[in-house]
C-alpha positions in Angstrom: -0.1 0.1 -0.2 1.5 3.2 -0.9 1.6 6.3 1.2 -1.1 8.1 -1.0 -3.6 5.6 -0.4 -3.3 5.3 3.3 -6.3 6.4 5.2 -6.0 9.2 7.9 -5.5 8.0 11.3 -6.9 9.5 14.4 -5.0 9.4 17.7 -7.1 9.5 21.0 -6.0 9.6 24.5 -6.7 11.1 27.9 -5.1 13.8 29.9 -5.5 14.5 33.6 -5.0 17.9 35.1 -5.0 19.0 38.7 -5.8 15.5 39.9 -9.6 15.7 39.2 -10.4 16.6 35.7 -9.9 14.2 32.9 -10.2 15.0 29.4 -10.4 12.8 26.2 -8.3 14.3 23.5 -8.1 13.5 19.7 -5.7 14.5 16.8 -5.4 13.4 13.3 -2.1 11.9 12.7 0.4 14.3 11.8 -1.7 17.4 12.1 0.2 18.5 15.4 -3.3 20.1 16.8 -5.1 18.1 19.3 -8.8 18.6 20.5 -10.1 18.0 23.7 -13.5 17.2 24.8 -15.1 19.5 27.6 -17.9 18.6 29.6 -20.3 20.7 31.7 -18.6 18.7 34.8 -15.2 20.2 34.2 -13.7 22.9 36.4 -13.0 26.4 34.8 -9.3 26.3 36.2 -8.5 23.0 34.4 -10.4 23.9 31.0 -8.2 27.4 31.1 -5.1 25.2 31.7 -5.9 22.9 28.9 -6.5 25.9 26.8 -2.9 27.3 27.8 -1.3 24.0 26.8 -2.7 24.9 23.1 -5.4 22.4 23.1 -8.6 23.3 20.9 -11.8 22.9 23.2 -14.6 21.1 21.9 -17.6 21.5 24.2 -19.8 18.4 24.1 -23.0 20.4 25.3 -22.4 23.1 22.7 -20.5 22.2 19.7 -17.2 23.9 18.9 -16.5 27.3 20.7 
């Protein structure tokens, strides 16, 4: 299979901040930009820290912000 016909791979994982908020993240392989799923149960401090780390925030209740 050549590199041109290879299907994109989505990488997924978890990141835990401040010992109480865990976020799932996803990234299209090679894109260098990770998105993290944010829920209403996540605290504002952890959400802000995640954004400072460069994650694109995806709010599950309201779509992208």
